[in-house]
N, C-alpha and C positions, 0 to 999 in steps of 0.2 A: 493184188487182192483177188482171189478167185471171184467169181460172180455170185455165186450164192453159198451161202454159210447158215450153220445151227442158228435157229432164232435165240436160244438160251444162251448160246457163246456170244452173241453180238449184244444181248443186253446186259449180259455180265460184263463184258468189255465196257458198256457205257456206266457201269456203276449202278444199275437199277436192280441189283439182288444177284445174290448166289443161284446155282441151278436149281437147288430144293426151295428156295424163295420162290423163283420163276414159277415152278411146278404148281406151288399153292396159288399163285397169282392166276395159272391157266385155268385152274379148276374153278377159281371164281369167277372166270369170265372176265377177268381184267383186261387181259391181252387181245387187239385186234390187229389183224393184218388185212389190209383192203377191205376194211368193213366188215370183216367176219371175224367171229370171236375164234381164238385159239384152241383146238382142243389137245394138240402135242406141241410141247414148248421146244421140242426138238426139231420140229419141222425146218424144210431147208427154206430159206429167202433170199432176196436179192436187197441188201440194205441200202443200195442206192437208187432202187426204182421203186419197191413196194412201200405202200403207207403203213407204218407202225405206229401203235399207240399204246400207253400202259397208263390203266385208270384216267382215261380220257385224254392225257396228254401225248401230243405226237413226240415221237423219237426221232431226232435229227442225228444219224449215224456219222461220225467220222472215225477214222483209223488212226490217224495221227495228230498230236498236239505239240504246240510249240509255245515255249514260254520262256520271257524274259526276267530276269532275277536279278535284284540289285543286292548282290552279295554281301554279307556283314563279315566282320573279323570274327574269328572263333568258331567258324563253322566249317567244316571239311566238304570238298567237293567228291560226294561218293554217294551212292544209294543206302549205305548201311554202315555202320560203325558201331564197334563195341564201347567206345569212351566216349565220343563228342557227338553233338548233334550235326545232321547232315543238313544238304542244300534240299533235300528231298522232304526232309521234316518240315519245312518252312512253307512248303506248299500246300493250299486249299486240299482238304480231304476229297474234293471231287476228283481229283487226278491222281487218286492212287490207282483205280484199275486200268489207267493206260500205262501203268508201270515205265514213267519217264526217267531219263539218266541225264546227267550234265555232260554236256560235248565238250571234251576237255577239262582241265580244272584249273582252279585257281587255288595258291596257297592257303593256308589257314588264316593266316594274318593279313590276307589281300583282301581287298573289296571290290565291288564293281560289278560289271556286266558279266553274266553266266546264262548261257543257252542251255534249256533243258527240253528234251524232246524224246519220242521214242522211235524216230524216224532213223533208222541207223544208216540207212542211205545218204541222207542228208549229213547226218554226223561224220559219216566215213569221207565225203567229198570236203567238209570244213577242215578236217584234221589230218588229211592226208599231206605228208611232207612234200611230195611234189605239186601240190595245187598253190603254196605260198598264199595264203590268205594273209591280209596284213591283220595285225592287232595292235591296239595303240594304247599305253598306259600313261597315266599321270603318275608322278612319283615326285617324292621329297628325299632328297639327296645330301648328306653330308660330305662335305660341306660347300665347296666352290666347285661347280660345273663349268667349265670353259670351253672355248672354240676349239682347243686341242682334242676335247673329249667329243665334240661333235664330228671332228674330221677322223677321228680314231673308230667312231662307231660307223660313220658312213664307207669305211674300207672293210669293217668287220675286226671282231676282236677275238683274242684266244682265250678261251675260257680254262680253269682250273684241270680240266680234264684234257686239255689239248685242243679241243673242240674248235673250230674257226667258224664264226658264226657268219651267217650271211649279211650284207650291208643293213644298216639299220639307220633310220631318220630320227635325229635328236634334236628337238626343239627346248631351247633354254628359255623358259618362261621368266625366271627371275634367278639372279646369282646369290646366294648365301654368303653368309661371313660367319667364319668359326669364332672369333673376337664376340660376335654379338649373339652367338648361339642361333644363327638361323639359318636354315637349310635352304639349297637351291629348290626351286620347283622347275619341274620338265615335263615335257610329253615325250614319249620315244614310241617309235613304231617300228615294230619287228616281224618278220616274214616266216617265223619258224615258232615252235613253242617248246623248247628244250627244258628241263627241268629247272625251277627257280633262275630261268634266265636273264631277266630283267635284272635281278640281283646280282648274278654272277658277272654280267657283263660292266657293273659298275665296280664290280669288286676286281675286274680285270683292269681298271684303270686308276685303282686305290682309294675307291669312295664307297660308301655305304647308304643303300636306301632304307630309309626308316619309315615310308609310308608309300603303300602301291595300291594303285586303283585302275582296273580295265575300263577304258572308257568307250572302246569301239572293236568290232571284230567284223572285218570285212565291211559291207555297207549297214551293218547293224550298229547303231550308237546307243549308248545308256541312256534310257528315260529318265531326265533328272527329276521329275515329279513323283517317281518310285523312291519310297524311304526305305533305308537300310533294311533287308529280310522282305521286302514286298516284292510280288510278282504280276505279271500279267501277261495274256496272251497277245503273241506278234498280231500286227494289222497284216491284211493280205498283201498291201505295198512292201512291208518288211520283208514277209516270207519270200514274196516274188523276187525281191531283190537278194536276198540270201541264197535262195535256190540258184540264181546266175552269177554269184559271187566267184565260182571257181572256174567258170567258163573262161577258156582263153588265157589261163593261169598256168596250166600244166606244161612243163617242160618237154 
């Protein structure tokens, strides 16, 4: 980020008004920079050093935001869609000026952890195939998941398009029973993110995923206190861990 920017651009980015609205606030003497009432809303300021206030309230500038969402089923991982509700539609209106986007995607019928941000560099690092950032899913699978499946996943399986997956870690939590109508419950950690990958991996061993939830991405774990559809900003500790997640993982 360059050191100085237009004041009205900064305030609009923070959701404090359109440029025309900010001009009106300027004429009303409501915008103050370093203790002086602003006469030109297009003046250059340094948002990290200059003290800015609007209507007496200090403006704490930030360029990026980082949100954890507990994605519900029936919502698409996109910024806009002509048919379905998107994950961006679930966020508080205060985040609209930041123009956040989902980092990767979860299928429409998949729940769980989704990161949204406007930090393109971080998103690239987390999604780059060369980084091998682990993602862990909880799934219910029809019917019996066995040690044979675990061993197959540990070697990598061949998907329907011929792609050979990287080795994955399958943890069998409970073994299902077809006769009792009870699915197996598992956790699966993969190091890549191919289209419908978890579902297709189980299809490769003759089984079907009936429920899927992402519970972690790198060091970031789903906050279990978030109800479906709820979101919150990442803590400083979570953000620092996430930024470091890709270091040392590139081939």
